[in-house]
N, C-alpha and C positions, 0 to 999 in steps of 0.2 A: 422696063426693067432696070436699065441703068439710071433713069432719073428717080426711080423710086430707092434705089441703094442710096442715090446721093443724098436723097431728101432725109433718110433716116440716119445718115451719116453727120449731116448739118446739124439735125435736130440732137444728136447724141453729143456734138461737140459743143452746141450751144449749152445745153444742161450741163456737160462737163465743165464748161467754164464758170458758170453759176455756181456750181458745187464748190469748185476749187475756191472760187472767191468767198464763197460763204465759210469755208474751212478756215480759210487765211483771216478773214476779218473775225471769225470766232476764237481762234488761237491767238490772234493780234489782242484780242480783248483780255484774253486771258493773261497774256504777258505784260499789257499794262498793268493790270491789278497786281500782278506778282511783283513787279518794278515798284508800285506804288508802296505796298506793304513793306519793301527793302527800305526804301527812301524815308519812309514814316519814321520804322524803328531806328534808322540810323541817326536821324535828326534830333527824335525824341525817344531814347532807350528807356526801357522800364528798369526798375532796379535790379532785378535777376541779369539782365544783360550788360547793365554797367558793372555790377560786381563781379562777373565773370571775366569781362574784359580788363577790368583793374587788376584783378588777382593772376590771370593767366596770359593777358596780352593777345587773347584771340576773340575776334566778335563772334558771336553766336546768334544765327538768324534762323528765320522763319517764322509762322503764322502764331499769334498769340495761343490759339488753340494746342500747339505743339512745343510751346516753350513755358510761357508763364502759366497756362492750365495742365502743364504736364510736369509736374516737380519731379516725380520718380525718374524720369529719364536724364533731366538736367543734373540732379544729383549724381547719378551713375556715371555722366559724362564728367562732371567736375572731379569727382574723385579719382576717375582713371585718367584723367588729363595730369591731375597733380602727381599720382604717382610715377607716369612716364617722364614728367619733367625733372623728377627728382633723380632718375637714373640717366637721362640724357636729355638734353634741351632740344627743342624742335620747333620750327617755324611754320604757321599755318595764316592763310589770309581769312579763312573764317571756317567756322564748323556750322553745317546747315543740318537742320532736322525737317526732313522732307515730309509733307503732309501725305495721308492717304486718299485725299480727294483730288481727282485727276485734274479738275478744273484750277486747282491752286498749286500746281507744279510748273516748272519752267519748261521751256520748249524741247530741251534736250531730254528731260526725264518724261515728257510726254512721249517722246519717240520711242525710248527704252520700255515704256510701258506698253506700247502697241507693238513692237517689233519683238521683244523678248517674252520669256515666260516670268519675268521681273520677281524670281527668286532671292534676289541678291539683296541683304539688308544694309549695305554700306558702300561706299565707294571713295576713293581718294586720288585725284588728279590735279595738275597745275596748282597744288598748294593748298588744295581745297578739300575738306571731308564733308561728306553727306552721309546721314543716318536717317533710316526709317524710325517710326515710333516703336518703343520697346525693343531696340536694338540688343540692348544688354551691354554689360561692361566688356565681353569677350569681343565683340563686334567693333567695340570703339578702340579698343586696344590694338586689334588686328588693322583697322586703317591707319592708326599710327604708326604701327610699325613699317606700313608700307611707305609713308612719309620719312620715317627715320632711314629707310633703305635708301631713298632717294638721295638724302642728305649724305648718308656715309659714303655711297659709291662715287659722289661728286669730288669727295676729298680723298677717298681711298679704293679706288677702281679695283684694286687686287681683291677686295672682300668678296666681291661677285665670282672672281675667278676660283677662290679656294672653295667657295660654297659649291660651286658647280661640280668642281672634282669629288665632292663627297656624295654626289647624286649621280654616279655612273657604274656600271656593272663592271664586272672584272675584264671584260672585253673594251671597256672605255666608252660604252655606248649610253648615252643620257637615259635615265630612268623617267622622264618627265613626259606626260602624255603629249604636251605641246598646246601653243596658245590657239592654233587654228581649231583643233578638235573641242577645246576648251571654251572657246568663245562660239562656235557653230552649236554647241551643245544646248546653248541659251537662247537660242532662237527658236520662236514658235513655228511649228509644223515640221520644219527640217530637223530639229533638235534631236530628235528620238533616232535620226539615222545615225547620229555621231555618238550616241550613249553607248557606252562600254557596260553592259550587264555582267561581265565576267566576274568572279570574285577574286580580288588579288590580296595576298598577304603584304601590306603596304608596310607593316611593321617591319618585317623581315628585310625589305628594300631600303630602309631608314627613313621611313616617313611616320609623322606622328597621326596623320589623316590621311583618306583617300585623297581629299580635296588638296592636301599639300602636292600631291604629284601633278596638279594642273602644269605648273611652272615654276622657275626659281624664284619668282617674287611671292608667289603664294605659298612655297614652302618655307620662305623665310619668315613671311608673316604669320603662319599658322604656328609653327615652332615656337615662335619668340612669343606669341600670344598664349600659348599654353602655359609657358615657362612663367609669364608675368600673372596670369589670372587663375590660371588652375595648376600649379606647379605640382602637387602630389599626385596628380594623373601621370606624371612622367616618371613616378618613382620607380616602377618595374624596369623602365628603359634604362635609367640611368645607375641603379644597383642591382637590378636582377632580383629573383625572388627565390629564397632558400627552399629547399625540398620539405615537405610537409604531408600529411596524409591525403590531401586533396590534389597536390600538383608536385611534379617532378621540379628538379632545379631549373630554373631559366637564367641563363647568363645575361648580363647587361647587354643593351644593345649599342655597340661600338660607333655604328655610324650616327645614331641619334646623340650619344655623347659628343661625338667630334663636332656635331653642328652646334650644340650647346655651348661647348666651349670657343667655339669660333664667334657664336652670338656675344658671348661675356666678355670676348677679348675687345669687340668693336662696340661695346656698350649697348649692345642693342636689348639685353636684357640685364637685372642688376648685377653689380660687382659682387662676387662671391656667392654665386647661385648654387653651384654645388656644394660648397662648404656649408652653407645655411641648411640645406637640406640633410646633410649628414647630423648636424645639431638637431635638426626637426625628429629625425628618426632614434635619437637617443634621449630625447626629452621625455617620453613617456614612461621609458623605463626608471629613468633618474626619479620621477615624480612618485611613480608608485612603489619604488624602494623605501622612499621617506615615508608615504601614507602608511606602509605595512611595518614601519619601524624596523626594517632588515639591518640597512646600511645606509651611510652617508657617501661613500666613494663615488658613484654614479653621478650624484648631485653636484659634487664637488668637482669632478671631471668636466661635467656640462658647464658649471659656471666658470671654470678656468677658460674653457674652448670658447664659450660666448664671449667672455671678456677680450681674449684674442680676436675674435672676429669683429668686434665693434672697435676695436683699436685700429685694426687692419683695414675695415671699411667705414670709416664715420659718413654720417649722414645717409646711412644705408635705408632703403625702404621697408627693411626688416627689423630696423631697431625698434619700433613700438611693440612689435610681438615679442621679440627677444626680451625686452626689458619686463615684460609683464610675465613673461615665463620665469625670468630670474626672480621676480617679486613672490611669486606663488611657490617657487621652490623654497625660499627662504621664509616665507610665512609657514610653509609646511614644516619645515625644520623647526620653527618657532614652537609650534604645537606639539612636536615630537619630543624636543627638549622639556617642556612643561610637563609632559605624562610622565617622562622619566624621572625628573626630578619629584614628581607626587608619588611614584612607585618608591623611591629613596625615602622620602619622608614617611610614608606608611608602614616601610620596615621598620624604620626607628622606633616609630610610634609603638607598633606591636611587640619590638624588643623590650621597651619600657613596662609594657604591661607583664610580660612574660618574667620580666627579671626582678621577682619578688625578692630576691636574695641579694640584688645589687647593692652595693653600697652607696650611700649618698654622694661620693665624689663620683663614682661611675654615672650615676642620674644626671648629675650636673654635667657631666662629659657629654651625655647623650643629648641633654638640652641645648647645650651649645653647639653640636653637629647639627642639631635639627633647625636651629636659628640660622646656622650658616648657609645650610641648604634651601633654606626659604629664601634667604636674601639672594643668593646665587641663581636661583630660579627665577626670581623676579627680576633680577638684574638681565640674565640672559634673555628672558621674555622680551623686555624693552629693547635691548640690543639689537636681536635678530627681527624685531617686528619693525625697528626703526630702519634697519636695513631695508627690509622688504619695500617700506613706504618709500626711501631713498628711490630704489628702482622704480617704482611706479610713479613717482612725480617725475623721473627722468623719462619714463615712456610718454608722459603726457608732453613733453618737450621735443620729441622728435620731429623731424623735418615732414613726415608723411604720417598722417594720423588716419589709418583706416576705423571707419566708424565702429565694428567689431570690438577691435582691441582696444581703442578709445573709451568705448563705453564701458566696457568690462574692467579697464582700469580703475575708472570713477566708482564703480561698485566696489572693487577691492579695497580702495583708499578708505571709503566709507566703513566697510567691515573692520578694517585695521584699527581705526580709530574709536570705533565702538568697544572694541577688545581692548584698548587701552585705557577706556573709560572717559574718553575726551568726546563728550556728547555734543559739544559746541561745533568743533570741526567735522565730526561724523555729520552732523545736520547739515553743515555748509556744502559738503559733497553730495548729499542727498538732494539739496536743492541744484546743484549742478547738474546732476542726471536728469532732472526736470528741465533746466534751461536748455540743454543739449537736444531734449526731444523737441522743446518749442521752437529751436532754430533749425531743426531738421525739417519739422513739419511747415516751417515757413521759407523752405528751400533755399537755405543758406550755402550758397556755393563755395564758401571759405572754410567749411568744417573740416576738410581734409588737410588742409595747409595749417590752419591756425586753431582748429579747435574750439573751445570756448575758454583758452587760456586767459583773455581779457577779463573775463568775467570772475575767474578765480583770484587773479592778481589784483582786481579792484576789490576783492574781499580779504586780502591779507596773504595769500599764498605765493610763496616766493618761487621761482624757476630758477635760481641761480645755482647751477649745478656745482659751482667750486665752492659752496658752502655745504653740501650735501654729504652727508657720511658714505664712505665707500667700503665694501667689505671685499678683502682678498679672497677669500674661501668661506664656504658654508660653516667650517670649523670656527670661525669667529675672529681670524687674524685680520687686522685693517692696514689699509696702506698707509 
């Protein structure tokens, strides 16, 4: 009996060694292939990798299928990196796009795949950032926020202390779930033992998501990511909700407001975040009041406040959007003024028809007034539309050029020049729209920082803002 047990034990040990050796050789081969791919692309990088490093100073690594053949992800990464660097620069040794294929992962990712439920779409450690395919701008920003947090606390350790105080209850007890439970929850088999299925009103506790309760680092990253990528989701937290037929009044969330202000103080989110969103909430009313021909005071206030914002926060990531909206208000005012003058001209024309008994002198006076109004209408139309064009062109010159606002401005400029009867320039901007589309489809990673301004300048468009017309207010006064 004893000898039989020994035989079985020896047999298992022998096959155990063979399987272990086979596993080591198998994973060793995958690692050699992984390193070979990195070395090959470092020595002979593709145009996309070279341009990304040239523009942002960060190598981007991964397999061809995940980078060169995955343009949508790379464009999202480039735009998010550009946005984040505009607010506060950061350093990374590399950004890696992780493959879905187990055999193409590095040894650490293989271990993570086997041991955990693998639901994470990004990571950041040792100045390296990793992303799964289709991670999205939110995940890219989230992981960059982690890197920025590490850099900030190296220079300002008090930042972490201040944030921690905002995540405690009235008795001074931390509101975080804790690292141990958070990490154990991700481990296969035992993870469900640590999962808390109780429904928690995390918003009342001062968190933007339930995941933000994991620990202080996730709280910072989640809060700052929301502010950066989906800022309008925070409006109810920041400003509250006024009473309406569907909801009672909801006050603003003071804890989240305090966290946002702290993040802004340490440049974790764009400077002027709260001010920008106050502007955002007033824009729709300002635009609607002009379109409906009600009054111009709201638009004048918006233009004045947005001018103050842009002077106070130069090179803001919000400049492209703010300039576009300023241009839209000025352009809308142009049409409003043109319609108003047309009504006046129509009134004079009807008066002339009705005034059968009018003297020749009175008719001549009416003719002169009609001519004056016509000339004034034409001058006002060109002045206001010229001011709108100036804002649109300055929008194209902003430091960060997100694709929506930049493309919208190109269309706005085309329309303005068509209204002015300048078909040549209108055609130029129509061609520019096509050029942007071609570059976007060809994975131009510089679009967020450079746009296609080189194309426009090559065709005679000047971006010297010192020569552009500036308008003090929508009523027509110039600086």
